[in-house]
C-alpha positions in Angstrom: 98.0 -196.2 60.7 100.3 -197.1 57.8 97.8 -199.5 56.4 95.0 -196.9 56.5 97.2 -194.4 54.7 98.1 -196.9 52.0 94.4 -197.7 51.5 93.6 -193.9 51.2 96.5 -193.5 48.8 95.3 -196.4 46.6 91.7 -195.1 46.7 92.9 -191.6 45.7 94.9 -193.0 42.8 91.8 -194.9 41.6 89.7 -191.8 41.8 92.3 -189.8 39.8 92.7 -192.5 37.2 88.9 -192.6 36.9 88.8 -188.9 36.2 91.3 -189.3 33.4 89.2 -192.1 31.8 86.2 -189.9 32.1 87.9 -186.9 30.7 89.3 -188.8 27.6 85.8 -190.0 26.8 84.3 -186.5 27.1 87.1 -185.0 24.9 86.2 -187.5 22.2 82.5 -186.8 22.6 83.0 -183.0 22.5 85.0 -183.4 19.3 82.2 -185.4 17.7 79.6 -182.9 18.8 81.5 -180.0 17.4 81.4 -181.7 14.0 77.6 -181.9 14.2 77.4 -178.2 15.4 79.2 -177.4 12.1 77.3 -179.7 9.9 73.7 -179.4 11.1 73.2 -175.6 10.4 74.6 -176.1 6.9 72.3 -179.1 6.4 69.3 -177.2 7.5 70.1 -174.3 5.2 70.9 -176.7 2.3 67.5 -178.3 2.7 65.4 -175.2 3.3 67.4 -172.3 2.0 65.8 -170.3 4.8 67.3 -168.1 7.5 64.0 -168.6 9.5 64.6 -172.4 9.5 68.0 -171.8 11.2 66.2 -169.7 13.8 63.6 -172.4 14.4 66.4 -175.0 14.7 68.1 -172.9 17.4 64.9 -172.4 19.3 64.1 -176.2 19.2 67.5 -176.8 20.8 66.9 -174.3 23.6 63.3 -175.0 24.4 63.9 -178.3 26.4 66.0 -176.4 28.9 63.1 -174.1 29.8 60.5 -176.9 29.7 62.2 -179.8 31.4 65.4 -178.4 33.0 64.2 -178.4 36.6 62.4 -181.7 36.5 65.2 -183.6 34.7 67.8 -182.2 37.1 65.8 -183.5 40.1 65.3 -186.8 38.4 69.1 -187.3 37.9 69.4 -186.9 41.7 67.1 -189.9 42.1 68.8 -192.4 39.8 72.2 -194.1 39.4 73.8 -191.3 37.6 76.6 -193.3 36.0 74.3 -195.9 34.6 71.9 -193.3 33.4 74.7 -191.3 31.7 75.7 -194.5 29.8 72.1 -195.0 28.7 71.8 -191.3 27.7 75.0 -191.6 25.6 73.6 -194.6 23.8 70.3 -192.8 23.2 72.1 -189.8 21.9 74.0 -191.9 19.4 70.8 -193.6 18.2 68.9 -190.3 17.9 71.5 -188.4 16.0 72.1 -191.4 13.6 68.5 -191.1 12.4 69.5 -188.0 10.4 71.8 -189.7 8.0 69.6 -192.8 7.9 66.5 -190.7 6.9 68.7 -188.9 4.3 69.7 -192.3 2.9 66.0 -193.3 2.7 65.2 -190.0 1.0 62.8 -188.8 3.7 64.9 -186.2 5.6 63.2 -182.9 6.2 63.9 -179.8 8.3 61.1 -180.9 10.6 62.9 -184.1 11.3 66.0 -182.2 12.2 64.0 -179.9 14.5 62.7 -183.0 16.3 66.1 -184.5 16.6 67.5 -181.3 18.0 64.7 -181.1 20.6 65.2 -184.7 21.7 69.0 -184.3 21.7 68.8 -181.2 23.9 66.5 -183.0 26.3 69.1 -185.8 26.6 71.9 -183.3 27.0 70.1 -181.8 30.0 70.3 -185.2 31.7 73.9 -185.8 30.8 75.1 -182.4 31.8 73.3 -182.6 35.2 74.9 -186.0 35.8 78.3 -184.7 34.8 78.1 -181.7 37.1 77.2 -184.1 40.0 79.8 -186.7 39.0 83.0 -184.5 39.1 83.0 -184.0 42.9 83.0 -187.9 43.2 86.1 -188.1 40.9 88.4 -185.4 42.4 89.1 -183.8 45.8 87.5 -180.4 46.6 90.8 -178.6 46.0 91.0 -180.1 42.5 87.5 -179.2 41.4 88.6 -176.1 39.5 91.4 -177.9 37.7 89.1 -180.8 36.7 86.3 -178.4 35.5 89.0 -176.3 33.7 90.3 -179.4 31.8 86.8 -180.4 30.8 86.0 -176.8 29.6 89.4 -176.6 27.8 88.8 -179.8 25.9 85.3 -178.6 24.9 86.7 -175.4 23.6 89.6 -177.1 21.8 87.1 -179.4 20.2 85.1 -176.3 19.0 88.2 -175.3 17.1 89.3 -178.6 15.8 85.8 -180.0 15.0 84.9 -177.6 12.3 88.4 -177.9 10.7 88.1 -181.6 10.7 84.5 -181.4 9.2 85.7 -178.9 6.6 88.3 -181.3 5.4 86.1 -184.4 5.4 83.2 -182.7 3.7 85.4 -182.6 0.5 85.4 -186.4 0.5 82.1 -187.5 2.0 78.5 -186.2 2.0 77.7 -183.6 4.6 75.1 -185.7 6.3 77.5 -188.6 6.7 79.7 -186.5 9.0 77.0 -186.9 11.7 78.0 -190.5 12.1 81.2 -189.2 13.7 79.1 -187.7 16.5 77.2 -190.9 17.0 80.4 -192.9 17.3 81.8 -190.4 19.8 78.8 -190.9 22.0 79.4 -194.6 22.1 83.0 -194.1 23.0 81.9 -191.7 25.8 79.5 -194.4 27.1 82.4 -196.9 27.1 84.7 -194.6 29.0 82.0 -194.0 31.7 81.5 -197.8 32.0 85.2 -198.2 32.7 85.0 -195.7 35.6 85.0 -197.6 38.9 83.9 -194.7 41.2 80.2 -194.2 41.9 78.8 -190.9 40.6 76.3 -190.7 43.5 78.6 -190.4 46.5 77.6 -192.5 49.4 74.3 -194.1 48.5 73.2 -194.5 52.1 73.0 -190.8 52.4 70.3 -190.7 49.7 68.0 -193.3 51.1 64.8 -192.1 52.6 61.1 -191.5 51.8 60.3 -191.6 48.1 58.7 -188.3 47.4 57.0 -186.7 44.4 59.6 -185.3 42.0 58.1 -181.8 42.2 58.9 -181.8 45.9 62.5 -182.5 45.0 62.4 -179.6 42.5 61.0 -177.3 45.2 63.6 -178.6 47.7 66.3 -177.7 45.3 64.9 -174.2 44.6 64.5 -173.6 48.3 68.0 -174.8 49.0 69.5 -172.4 46.4 67.4 -169.5 47.6 68.1 -169.9 51.3 71.9 -170.5 50.9 73.5 -167.0 50.9 76.3 -167.9 48.5 74.2 -169.9 46.0 71.5 -167.3 46.0 73.9 -164.5 45.2 75.6 -166.6 42.5 72.2 -167.2 40.8 71.2 -163.6 41.0 74.6 -162.4 39.7 74.7 -164.9 36.8 71.1 -163.9 35.8 72.1 -160.3 35.8 75.3 -160.9 33.9 73.6 -163.1 31.3 70.9 -160.5 30.8 73.3 -157.6 30.5 75.9 -159.4 28.3 73.7 -161.5 26.0 74.2 -159.0 23.1 77.9 -159.3 23.4 77.9 -162.7 21.8 74.7 -162.3 19.8 75.9 -159.2 18.0 79.6 -160.1 17.5 79.1 -160.5 13.7 77.4 -157.1 13.5 80.1 -155.5 15.6 82.8 -157.1 13.4 81.2 -155.9 10.2 80.4 -152.3 11.4 83.2 -151.4 13.7 86.1 -153.6 12.4 85.0 -153.8 8.7 85.9 -157.5 8.9 85.6 -160.0 6.1 83.8 -163.3 6.6 87.1 -165.0 7.1 88.1 -162.4 9.8 84.7 -163.0 11.5 85.6 -166.6 11.7 89.0 -165.7 13.2 87.3 -163.7 16.0 85.3 -166.8 17.0 88.5 -168.9 16.9 90.3 -166.3 19.1 87.5 -166.6 21.6 87.9 -170.4 21.7 91.7 -170.1 22.1 91.2 -167.7 25.0 88.8 -170.2 26.6 91.3 -173.0 26.3 94.2 -171.0 27.8 92.3 -169.5 30.7 90.5 -172.8 31.4 93.8 -174.6 31.7 95.1 -171.9 34.0 92.1 -172.1 36.3 93.5 -174.8 38.5 96.7 -172.9 39.2 94.9 -169.7 40.0 92.6 -171.5 42.4 95.6 -173.0 44.2 96.8 -169.4 44.8 93.6 -167.6 45.5 90.1 -168.4 46.8 87.1 -169.3 44.6 85.3 -166.0 45.1 88.3 -163.8 44.5 89.2 -165.5 41.2 85.6 -165.6 40.0 84.8 -161.9 40.8 88.1 -160.6 39.4 87.7 -162.8 36.3 84.2 -161.3 35.7 85.5 -157.7 36.2 88.3 -158.4 33.6 85.7 -159.8 31.3 83.8 -156.5 31.4 87.1 -154.6 31.1 88.0 -156.4 27.9 84.5 -156.0 26.4 84.9 -152.3 27.1 88.3 -152.2 25.4 86.9 -154.1 22.5 84.2 -151.5 22.0 86.8 -148.7 21.8 89.0 -150.3 19.2 88.7 -150.3 15.4 91.9 -152.3 14.8 91.0 -155.9 13.9 94.2 -157.6 15.2 93.9 -155.9 18.6 90.2 -156.9 18.7 91.3 -160.6 18.3 93.2 -160.2 21.6 90.3 -158.6 23.4 87.8 -161.2 22.2 90.1 -164.0 23.3 90.7 -162.5 26.8 87.1 -161.5 27.3 85.8 -165.0 26.5 88.6 -166.6 28.5 87.8 -164.6 31.6 84.1 -165.3 31.2 84.8 -169.0 31.2 87.2 -168.6 34.1 84.3 -167.0 36.0 82.0 -169.9 35.1 84.5 -172.6 36.1 85.0 -171.1 39.5 81.3 -170.4 40.3 80.5 -173.9 39.1 83.2 -175.4 41.2 82.0 -173.4 44.2 78.5 -174.9 43.8 80.0 -178.4 43.6 82.0 -177.8 46.8 79.0 -176.4 48.7 76.0 -178.5 47.6 75.4 -182.0 49.1 76.0 -184.7 46.6 72.4 -185.9 46.5 71.2 -182.4 45.3 74.0 -181.6 42.8 72.1 -182.4 39.6 69.0 -180.4 40.4 71.1 -177.4 41.5 73.0 -177.6 38.2 69.7 -177.6 36.3 68.4 -174.6 38.3 71.5 -172.7 37.3 71.0 -173.7 33.7 67.4 -172.6 33.6 68.3 -169.2 35.1 71.0 -168.8 32.5 68.9 -169.8 29.5 65.9 -167.7 30.6 68.0 -164.5 31.0 69.9 -164.8 27.7 66.9 -164.5 25.2 65.5 -161.5 27.1 68.8 -159.7 27.2 69.6 -160.5 23.5 66.1 -159.1 22.4 66.6 -155.9 24.5 70.1 -155.4 23.2 69.0 -156.0 19.6 66.2 -153.5 20.0 68.5 -150.8 21.4 71.0 -151.4 18.6 68.1 -151.0 16.1 67.2 -147.7 17.7 70.7 -146.3 18.1 72.5 -147.9 15.1 75.5 -147.9 17.3 76.6 -151.4 18.3 79.9 -150.1 19.7 78.1 -147.9 22.2 76.0 -150.9 23.4 79.2 -152.9 23.8 80.7 -150.1 25.9 77.6 -150.1 28.2 77.8 -153.9 28.5 81.5 -153.7 29.5 80.9 -151.1 32.2 77.9 -153.0 33.7 79.8 -156.3 33.7 82.6 -154.5 35.6 80.2 -153.0 38.1 78.1 -156.1 38.8 80.9 -158.2 40.5 82.1 -155.1 42.4 78.7 -154.9 43.9 78.6 -158.6 44.8 82.0 -158.4 46.6 80.0 -156.9 49.5 77.6 -159.9 49.7 78.4 -163.4 51.1 79.7 -164.3 47.7 82.7 -162.1 48.4 83.4 -164.3 51.4 82.3 -167.6 50.0 85.1 -169.7 51.6 83.5 -169.2 55.0 80.5 -171.3 53.7 82.5 -174.2 52.4 82.0 -177.5 54.2 85.0 -178.6 56.2 86.8 -181.6 54.7 86.8 -184.6 57.0 90.0 -185.1 58.9 92.0 -188.2 57.8 
Protein backbone atom coordinates (compact mmCIF):
# COMPACT_ATOMS: atom_id res chain seq x y z
CA UNK A 1 0.00 0.00 0.00
CA UNK A 2 2.84 2.38 0.89
CA UNK A 3 4.56 1.64 -2.42
CA UNK A 4 1.36 2.39 -4.36
CA UNK A 5 0.94 5.68 -2.51
CA UNK A 6 4.56 6.63 -3.23
CA UNK A 7 4.05 5.87 -6.93
CA UNK A 8 0.85 7.97 -7.02
CA UNK A 9 2.62 10.84 -5.25
CA UNK A 10 5.55 10.70 -7.69
CA UNK A 11 3.14 10.60 -10.63
CA UNK A 12 1.20 13.60 -9.28
CA UNK A 13 4.40 15.59 -8.79
CA UNK A 14 5.39 14.84 -12.39
CA UNK A 15 2.00 16.01 -13.66
CA UNK A 16 2.18 19.23 -11.62
CA UNK A 17 5.72 19.95 -12.81
CA UNK A 18 4.60 19.27 -16.38
CA UNK A 19 1.84 21.86 -15.99
CA UNK A 20 4.32 24.49 -14.85
CA UNK A 21 6.61 23.76 -17.82
CA UNK A 22 3.62 24.10 -20.11
CA UNK A 23 2.42 27.30 -18.41
CA UNK A 24 5.82 29.00 -18.67
CA UNK A 25 5.95 28.24 -22.39
CA UNK A 26 2.45 29.62 -22.96
CA UNK A 27 3.20 32.76 -20.94
CA UNK A 28 6.16 33.49 -23.21
CA UNK A 29 4.09 32.69 -26.30
CA UNK A 30 1.24 34.97 -25.18
CA UNK A 31 3.70 37.82 -24.62
CA UNK A 32 5.06 37.39 -28.13
CA UNK A 33 1.56 37.25 -29.63
CA UNK A 34 0.54 40.43 -27.81
CA UNK A 35 3.44 42.24 -29.49
CA UNK A 36 2.10 41.13 -32.89
CA UNK A 37 -1.45 42.18 -31.93
CA UNK A 38 -0.01 45.65 -31.31
CA UNK A 39 2.25 45.77 -34.38
CA UNK A 40 0.07 44.21 -37.08
CA UNK A 41 -2.83 46.73 -37.12
CA UNK A 42 -0.30 49.58 -37.19
CA UNK A 43 1.52 47.86 -40.04
CA UNK A 44 -1.71 47.38 -42.02
CA UNK A 45 -2.64 51.03 -41.54
CA UNK A 46 0.90 52.20 -42.39
CA UNK A 47 0.82 50.30 -45.67
CA UNK A 48 -2.77 51.05 -46.72
CA UNK A 49 -3.84 54.14 -44.80
CA UNK A 50 -7.33 52.64 -44.88
CA UNK A 51 -9.77 51.88 -42.07
CA UNK A 52 -11.42 49.38 -44.41
CA UNK A 53 -8.17 47.44 -44.58
CA UNK A 54 -8.21 47.11 -40.79
CA UNK A 55 -11.74 45.72 -40.99
CA UNK A 56 -10.77 43.20 -43.68
CA UNK A 57 -7.77 42.13 -41.58
CA UNK A 58 -10.04 41.50 -38.59
CA UNK A 59 -12.50 39.54 -40.74
CA UNK A 60 -9.68 37.41 -42.18
CA UNK A 61 -8.68 36.46 -38.65
CA UNK A 62 -12.23 35.49 -37.66
CA UNK A 63 -13.29 33.62 -40.80
CA UNK A 64 -11.37 30.35 -40.13
CA UNK A 65 -13.29 29.80 -36.89
CA UNK A 66 -16.56 29.75 -38.80
CA UNK A 67 -15.21 27.75 -41.76
CA UNK A 68 -13.02 25.14 -40.09
CA UNK A 69 -13.67 25.25 -36.32
CA UNK A 70 -15.79 22.11 -36.04
CA UNK A 71 -13.67 19.95 -38.36
CA UNK A 72 -10.32 20.99 -36.86
CA UNK A 73 -11.58 20.35 -33.33
CA UNK A 74 -12.64 16.83 -34.32
CA UNK A 75 -9.31 16.30 -36.08
CA UNK A 76 -7.36 17.23 -32.93
CA UNK A 77 -9.24 14.43 -31.13
CA UNK A 78 -7.87 11.93 -33.66
CA UNK A 79 -4.16 12.78 -33.50
CA UNK A 80 -1.38 12.86 -30.91
CA UNK A 81 -2.27 16.28 -29.49
CA UNK A 82 1.09 17.06 -27.93
CA UNK A 83 3.04 16.26 -31.09
CA UNK A 84 0.58 18.18 -33.24
CA UNK A 85 0.76 21.25 -30.94
CA UNK A 86 4.54 21.24 -31.35
CA UNK A 87 4.16 21.09 -35.13
CA UNK A 88 1.56 23.87 -35.02
CA UNK A 89 3.86 26.12 -32.97
CA UNK A 90 6.68 25.61 -35.46
CA UNK A 91 4.29 26.33 -38.33
CA UNK A 92 3.04 29.49 -36.60
CA UNK A 93 6.63 30.69 -36.20
CA UNK A 94 7.37 30.10 -39.89
CA UNK A 95 4.14 31.69 -41.15
CA UNK A 96 4.42 34.88 -39.06
CA UNK A 97 8.10 35.23 -40.03
CA UNK A 98 7.10 35.65 -43.67
CA UNK A 99 5.85 39.18 -42.92
CA UNK A 100 9.24 40.70 -42.00
CA UNK A 101 10.91 38.57 -44.68
CA UNK A 102 8.55 39.87 -47.39
CA UNK A 103 9.12 43.41 -46.09
CA UNK A 104 12.88 42.92 -46.36
CA UNK A 105 12.42 41.80 -49.98
CA UNK A 106 10.21 44.82 -50.70
CA UNK A 107 7.13 42.74 -51.57
CA UNK A 108 4.96 43.10 -48.45
CA UNK A 109 1.34 44.04 -49.15
CA UNK A 110 -1.83 44.13 -47.09
CA UNK A 111 -3.06 41.11 -49.03
CA UNK A 112 -0.08 39.11 -47.81
CA UNK A 113 -0.91 40.18 -44.25
CA UNK A 114 -4.54 39.12 -44.74
CA UNK A 115 -3.36 35.71 -45.90
CA UNK A 116 -0.97 35.32 -42.98
CA UNK A 117 -3.76 36.27 -40.56
CA UNK A 118 -6.08 33.69 -42.12
CA UNK A 119 -3.49 30.90 -41.90
CA UNK A 120 -2.43 31.90 -38.37
CA UNK A 121 -6.03 31.84 -37.16
CA UNK A 122 -6.49 28.39 -38.68
CA UNK A 123 -3.39 27.15 -36.84
CA UNK A 124 -4.63 28.84 -33.66
CA UNK A 125 -7.83 26.79 -33.80
CA UNK A 126 -5.78 23.59 -33.74
CA UNK A 127 -3.57 24.76 -30.89
CA UNK A 128 -6.42 26.12 -28.75
CA UNK A 129 -8.44 22.92 -29.18
CA UNK A 130 -5.38 20.89 -28.18
CA UNK A 131 -4.73 23.11 -25.16
CA UNK A 132 -8.31 22.79 -23.93
CA UNK A 133 -7.99 19.01 -24.14
CA UNK A 134 -4.48 18.95 -22.62
CA UNK A 135 -5.16 20.74 -19.32
CA UNK A 136 -7.23 17.90 -17.76
CA UNK A 137 -4.25 15.60 -18.40
CA UNK A 138 -1.90 17.94 -16.54
CA UNK A 139 -3.93 18.66 -13.37
CA UNK A 140 -6.58 17.03 -11.17
CA UNK A 141 -10.25 17.86 -11.64
CA UNK A 142 -10.24 19.99 -8.47
CA UNK A 143 -7.37 22.07 -9.88
CA UNK A 144 -8.87 22.74 -13.31
CA UNK A 145 -10.15 26.20 -12.40
CA UNK A 146 -6.81 27.23 -10.87
CA UNK A 147 -4.92 25.97 -13.94
CA UNK A 148 -7.24 27.70 -16.41
CA UNK A 149 -7.15 30.83 -14.26
CA UNK A 150 -3.35 30.96 -14.35
CA UNK A 151 -3.32 30.55 -18.13
CA UNK A 152 -5.94 33.28 -18.56
CA UNK A 153 -4.10 35.57 -16.13
CA UNK A 154 -0.83 35.16 -18.04
CA UNK A 155 -2.65 35.91 -21.29
CA UNK A 156 -4.15 39.10 -19.87
CA UNK A 157 -0.88 40.18 -18.24
CA UNK A 158 0.80 39.71 -21.60
CA UNK A 159 -1.87 41.88 -23.24
CA UNK A 160 -0.76 44.68 -20.90
CA UNK A 161 3.02 44.16 -21.09
CA UNK A 162 3.25 43.28 -24.79
CA UNK A 163 2.12 46.65 -26.19
CA UNK A 164 4.31 48.44 -23.63
CA UNK A 165 7.33 46.38 -24.69
CA UNK A 166 6.51 46.92 -28.36
CA UNK A 167 6.06 50.66 -27.82
CA UNK A 168 9.55 50.89 -26.34
CA UNK A 169 11.24 48.69 -28.94
CA UNK A 170 9.64 50.39 -31.93
CA UNK A 171 11.76 53.46 -31.10
CA UNK A 172 14.88 51.42 -31.85
CA UNK A 173 13.88 48.85 -34.50
CA UNK A 174 11.51 48.91 -37.49
CA UNK A 175 7.91 48.03 -36.69
CA UNK A 176 7.92 44.96 -38.91
CA UNK A 177 10.99 43.54 -37.13
CA UNK A 178 9.00 43.24 -33.88
CA UNK A 179 7.12 40.32 -35.40
CA UNK A 180 10.25 38.17 -35.02
CA UNK A 181 9.59 38.33 -31.25
CA UNK A 182 6.35 36.45 -31.81
CA UNK A 183 8.04 33.89 -34.05
CA UNK A 184 10.69 33.23 -31.40
CA UNK A 185 8.05 32.86 -28.69
CA UNK A 186 6.28 30.14 -30.72
CA UNK A 187 9.52 28.18 -30.91
CA UNK A 188 10.00 28.48 -27.13
CA UNK A 189 6.42 27.30 -26.66
CA UNK A 190 7.15 24.25 -28.84
CA UNK A 191 10.23 23.50 -26.74
CA UNK A 192 8.28 23.74 -23.47
CA UNK A 193 5.64 21.30 -24.79
CA UNK A 194 8.36 18.90 -25.94
CA UNK A 195 9.70 18.88 -22.35
CA UNK A 196 6.31 17.79 -20.96
CA UNK A 197 6.34 14.07 -20.16
CA UNK A 198 2.58 13.63 -19.72
CA UNK A 199 0.44 12.58 -22.68
CA UNK A 200 -2.19 15.11 -23.81
CA UNK A 201 -4.51 12.34 -24.99
CA UNK A 202 -5.31 10.62 -21.71
CA UNK A 203 -5.25 6.84 -21.94
CA UNK A 204 -4.74 5.97 -25.58
CA UNK A 205 -6.46 2.62 -25.34
CA UNK A 206 -9.76 4.39 -24.69
CA UNK A 207 -9.50 6.06 -28.10
CA UNK A 208 -8.85 3.01 -30.22
CA UNK A 209 -11.70 1.80 -32.34
CA UNK A 210 -13.19 1.95 -35.80
CA UNK A 211 -11.71 4.72 -37.92
CA UNK A 212 -14.66 6.81 -39.06
CA UNK A 213 -15.14 9.73 -41.39
CA UNK A 214 -14.26 12.96 -39.63
CA UNK A 215 -17.73 14.41 -40.24
CA UNK A 216 -19.14 11.55 -38.16
CA UNK A 217 -16.84 12.68 -35.35
CA UNK A 218 -18.13 16.24 -35.76
CA UNK A 219 -21.74 15.05 -35.59
CA UNK A 220 -20.93 12.88 -32.58
CA UNK A 221 -19.54 15.94 -30.80
CA UNK A 222 -22.56 18.08 -31.67
CA UNK A 223 -24.92 15.33 -30.56
CA UNK A 224 -23.03 14.83 -27.31
CA UNK A 225 -23.18 18.54 -26.47
CA UNK A 226 -26.88 18.79 -27.33
CA UNK A 227 -27.92 15.68 -25.44
CA UNK A 228 -25.95 16.48 -22.27
CA UNK A 229 -28.19 18.73 -20.11
CA UNK A 230 -25.34 20.80 -18.65
CA UNK A 231 -23.33 21.23 -21.86
CA UNK A 232 -26.48 22.10 -23.82
CA UNK A 233 -27.43 24.80 -21.35
CA UNK A 234 -23.89 26.22 -21.22
CA UNK A 235 -23.88 26.49 -25.02
CA UNK A 236 -27.31 28.15 -25.18
CA UNK A 237 -26.45 30.54 -22.36
CA UNK A 238 -23.09 31.54 -23.85
CA UNK A 239 -24.66 32.14 -27.27
CA UNK A 240 -27.29 34.37 -25.64
CA UNK A 241 -24.73 36.26 -23.56
CA UNK A 242 -22.40 36.79 -26.51
CA UNK A 243 -25.28 38.00 -28.66
CA UNK A 244 -26.56 40.39 -26.00
CA UNK A 245 -23.22 41.74 -24.77
CA UNK A 246 -21.24 41.97 -28.03
CA UNK A 247 -21.80 45.72 -28.23
CA UNK A 248 -20.33 46.22 -24.77
CA UNK A 249 -16.83 45.55 -26.08
CA UNK A 250 -17.36 46.74 -29.64
CA UNK A 251 -18.69 50.17 -28.57
CA UNK A 252 -16.38 50.86 -25.62
CA UNK A 253 -14.49 53.58 -27.51
CA UNK A 254 -17.76 55.30 -28.48
CA UNK A 255 -19.05 55.03 -24.91
CA UNK A 256 -15.81 56.48 -23.56
CA UNK A 257 -15.92 59.40 -25.97
CA UNK A 258 -19.63 60.24 -25.65
CA UNK A 259 -20.41 59.42 -22.04
CA UNK A 260 -17.04 59.91 -20.32
CA UNK A 261 -15.57 62.55 -22.67
CA UNK A 262 -12.34 60.57 -22.54
CA UNK A 263 -9.13 61.42 -24.36
CA UNK A 264 -7.32 58.84 -26.48
CA UNK A 265 -4.97 58.17 -23.58
CA UNK A 266 -7.90 57.63 -21.23
CA UNK A 267 -9.48 55.19 -23.70
CA UNK A 268 -6.25 53.22 -23.54
CA UNK A 269 -6.48 53.26 -19.75
CA UNK A 270 -9.96 51.73 -19.93
CA UNK A 271 -8.60 48.77 -21.89
CA UNK A 272 -5.71 48.45 -19.44
CA UNK A 273 -8.16 48.46 -16.51
CA UNK A 274 -10.07 45.63 -18.18
CA UNK A 275 -6.89 43.58 -18.53
CA UNK A 276 -5.94 44.21 -14.90
CA UNK A 277 -9.41 43.10 -13.78
CA UNK A 278 -9.01 39.91 -15.81
CA UNK A 279 -5.63 39.14 -14.22
CA UNK A 280 -6.90 39.65 -10.67
CA UNK A 281 -10.14 37.67 -11.03
CA UNK A 282 -8.44 34.91 -13.04
CA UNK A 283 -5.90 34.38 -10.25
CA UNK A 284 -8.70 34.31 -7.66
CA UNK A 285 -10.67 31.74 -9.68
CA UNK A 286 -9.00 28.73 -8.05
CA UNK A 287 -9.66 29.94 -4.51
CA UNK A 288 -13.29 30.67 -5.27
CA UNK A 289 -13.70 27.22 -6.83
CA UNK A 290 -12.27 25.57 -3.68
CA UNK A 291 -14.99 27.26 -1.64
CA UNK A 292 -18.00 27.07 -3.98
CA UNK A 293 -19.20 24.79 -6.84
CA UNK A 294 -18.50 25.45 -10.52
CA UNK A 295 -22.04 26.48 -11.35
CA UNK A 296 -22.50 28.86 -8.43
CA UNK A 297 -19.26 30.73 -9.15
CA UNK A 298 -20.01 30.87 -12.89
CA UNK A 299 -23.58 32.11 -12.60
CA UNK A 300 -22.85 34.65 -9.85
CA UNK A 301 -19.83 35.93 -11.82
CA UNK A 302 -22.04 36.48 -14.88
CA UNK A 303 -24.68 38.29 -12.80
CA UNK A 304 -21.94 40.54 -11.41
CA UNK A 305 -20.66 41.15 -14.93
CA UNK A 306 -24.10 42.47 -15.88
CA UNK A 307 -24.32 44.50 -12.67
CA UNK A 308 -21.02 46.26 -13.38
CA UNK A 309 -21.99 46.92 -17.02
CA UNK A 310 -25.21 48.50 -15.72
CA UNK A 311 -23.23 50.57 -13.19
CA UNK A 312 -20.85 51.66 -15.96
CA UNK A 313 -23.77 52.86 -18.09
CA UNK A 314 -24.97 55.10 -15.27
CA UNK A 315 -21.68 56.82 -14.46
CA UNK A 316 -20.09 59.79 -16.21
CA UNK A 317 -17.03 59.89 -13.93
CA UNK A 318 -14.02 58.46 -15.75
CA UNK A 319 -12.10 57.17 -12.73
CA UNK A 320 -15.12 55.29 -11.42
CA UNK A 321 -15.67 53.88 -14.92
CA UNK A 322 -12.14 52.40 -14.77
CA UNK A 323 -13.19 50.35 -11.73
CA UNK A 324 -16.42 49.17 -13.34
CA UNK A 325 -14.70 48.17 -16.59
CA UNK A 326 -12.06 46.21 -14.68
CA UNK A 327 -14.64 44.42 -12.53
CA UNK A 328 -16.99 43.70 -15.46
CA UNK A 329 -14.27 42.16 -17.62
CA UNK A 330 -12.79 40.29 -14.67
CA UNK A 331 -16.18 38.77 -13.82
CA UNK A 332 -16.74 37.88 -17.46
CA UNK A 333 -13.47 35.94 -17.56
CA UNK A 334 -14.24 34.32 -14.20
CA UNK A 335 -17.46 33.04 -15.80
CA UNK A 336 -15.54 31.75 -18.85
CA UNK A 337 -12.93 30.00 -16.70
CA UNK A 338 -15.55 28.16 -14.67
CA UNK A 339 -17.72 27.13 -17.61
CA UNK A 340 -14.63 26.00 -19.53
CA UNK A 341 -13.37 24.04 -16.54
CA UNK A 342 -16.83 22.51 -16.11
CA UNK A 343 -16.71 21.27 -19.71
CA UNK A 344 -13.24 19.82 -19.12
CA UNK A 345 -14.48 18.00 -16.03
CA UNK A 346 -17.54 16.52 -17.78
CA UNK A 347 -16.41 15.66 -21.31
CA UNK A 348 -14.52 12.40 -22.01
CA UNK A 349 -10.90 13.08 -22.94
CA UNK A 350 -11.24 11.75 -26.48
CA UNK A 351 -13.94 14.36 -27.26
CA UNK A 352 -12.49 17.43 -25.53
CA UNK A 353 -11.02 19.14 -28.60
CA UNK A 354 -14.17 18.97 -30.69
CA UNK A 355 -16.35 20.13 -27.76
CA UNK A 356 -14.02 23.12 -27.37
CA UNK A 357 -14.32 23.92 -31.08
CA UNK A 358 -18.13 23.68 -30.89
CA UNK A 359 -18.09 26.23 -28.06
CA UNK A 360 -15.80 28.47 -30.10
CA UNK A 361 -17.99 28.37 -33.19
CA UNK A 362 -21.08 29.24 -31.14
CA UNK A 363 -19.27 32.14 -29.50
CA UNK A 364 -17.87 33.56 -32.76
CA UNK A 365 -21.12 33.23 -34.67
CA UNK A 366 -23.16 35.07 -32.03
CA UNK A 367 -20.76 37.99 -31.56
CA UNK A 368 -20.91 39.53 -35.08
CA UNK A 369 -24.73 39.34 -35.12
CA UNK A 370 -24.98 40.96 -31.70
CA UNK A 371 -22.44 43.64 -32.56
CA UNK A 372 -24.28 44.53 -35.78
CA UNK A 373 -27.64 44.74 -34.02
CA UNK A 374 -26.22 46.81 -31.16
CA UNK A 375 -24.52 49.17 -33.59
CA UNK A 376 -27.75 49.60 -35.56
CA UNK A 377 -29.71 50.40 -32.37
CA UNK A 378 -27.10 52.95 -31.30
CA UNK A 379 -27.28 54.59 -34.73
CA UNK A 380 -31.05 54.92 -34.33
CA UNK A 381 -31.13 56.06 -30.69
CA UNK A 382 -27.81 57.97 -30.56
CA UNK A 383 -27.64 56.81 -26.96
CA UNK A 384 -24.85 54.32 -26.27
CA UNK A 385 -25.36 54.59 -22.50
CA UNK A 386 -28.96 53.40 -22.87
CA UNK A 387 -27.80 50.37 -24.87
CA UNK A 388 -25.22 49.62 -22.17
CA UNK A 389 -27.98 49.76 -19.54
CA UNK A 390 -30.12 47.27 -21.46
CA UNK A 391 -27.12 44.98 -21.93
CA UNK A 392 -26.38 45.10 -18.20
CA UNK A 393 -29.95 44.21 -17.23
CA UNK A 394 -30.13 41.32 -19.72
CA UNK A 395 -26.76 39.93 -18.62
CA UNK A 396 -28.08 39.90 -15.04
CA UNK A 397 -31.33 38.18 -16.02
CA UNK A 398 -29.84 35.45 -18.25
CA UNK A 399 -27.91 33.59 -15.49
CA UNK A 400 -30.84 34.00 -13.10
CA UNK A 401 -32.99 32.12 -15.59
CA UNK A 402 -30.38 29.38 -16.05
CA UNK A 403 -30.15 28.69 -12.31
CA UNK A 404 -33.42 26.75 -12.77
CA UNK A 405 -31.88 24.49 -15.42
CA UNK A 406 -29.46 21.57 -14.90
CA UNK A 407 -26.64 24.13 -15.15
CA UNK A 408 -27.65 25.40 -11.73
CA UNK A 409 -27.02 21.87 -10.36
CA UNK A 410 -24.05 21.01 -12.56
CA UNK A 411 -22.10 19.21 -9.83
CA UNK A 412 -24.63 16.34 -9.98
CA UNK A 413 -23.45 15.61 -13.52
CA UNK A 414 -19.72 15.50 -12.81
CA UNK A 415 -18.08 12.09 -13.24
CA UNK A 416 -16.95 10.57 -9.97
CA UNK A 417 -13.20 10.52 -9.47
CA UNK A 418 -11.82 6.96 -9.22
CA UNK A 419 -11.12 5.83 -5.68
CA UNK A 420 -7.42 5.47 -4.87
